N, C-alpha and C positions, 0 to 999 in steps of 0.2 A: 315425672310430675306430675304434679295434674294442671297445669297452667291456669285453669277457671278460679279453684282458689286462691292460689294466690292473689290475683289482679285484683280479685273482691275484696282479700285481706289491706291492698292499697289503697284502691280507692276506699274503703270500710274505715281507713285510717286519716286519710287524707281530709274526710267528708268532719271525722266526729275533731278533728283537731282544726277547721274553719270554725264549726261552730260552734267550740269549745270557746275557741280567739273571739270569736263575736260577745259571748255572753262572759268570757273571763277576765277581761278586759276592761270595760265599765263598772261591773260590780268588783273587783281590783281599787281600780282608781276613787269607786265611793268609797272600798273602808279605808283607804290611807286617807285620804283626804277631808272623813267626813268625819265631824266630832257631836255625836249625838249617846244619851248615856247607854244604851243597849250596844254599842257597839263590840262590846265584849266580847261579850253571846253569838255573834256573827264572828266574829273571827272563830271562837274557840270550835260552832256547826264546821265551818271550814278546814279549819285542821285536825278534826275528826280522824278520814281516811289518812293520813299522814300516821299517826299513832297508832291507831289501834289497825289491825288486822281487818280487813273482810268480812273475815268468819263474824269473827264478834259484831263486827254490821249489823252485820245477814240477822242472829239472829236475836242481839237490840230491837231492832227491827219487827221481825217477828213476833217476840216479847210484848213489843208495843201496838202490833192490829191482830193477836190473839183474840179465840174466843173469851180469855177472861181480860183483857187488856183497860184500862184506868180512859184511852180513849173509846167514845161512844163512834160506836159504829150507823152509818150515813145507809148501806146497801141490804137489799133483803134478804134474809136467808133463804138459802136454795133449800126447795123442797124435801122432807126427808119422802124416801120410796121403803 
């Protein structure tokens, strides 16, 4: 067994958990105890990964940022050779 890959996975899991706790707990508190008009949209966006499979979200992300997307591009197109 490759122990280097195992410990890398463990370290990555610990760091990601800590980072998401630091970001997620204040965000969840703000959603739970705030009363603003567009709160339902934030709740819907947070719940999307639970409802839709990652492949569907990835497809929507590609459609939103693709060549013919309604979202304006701010990056320069690479030169064609």
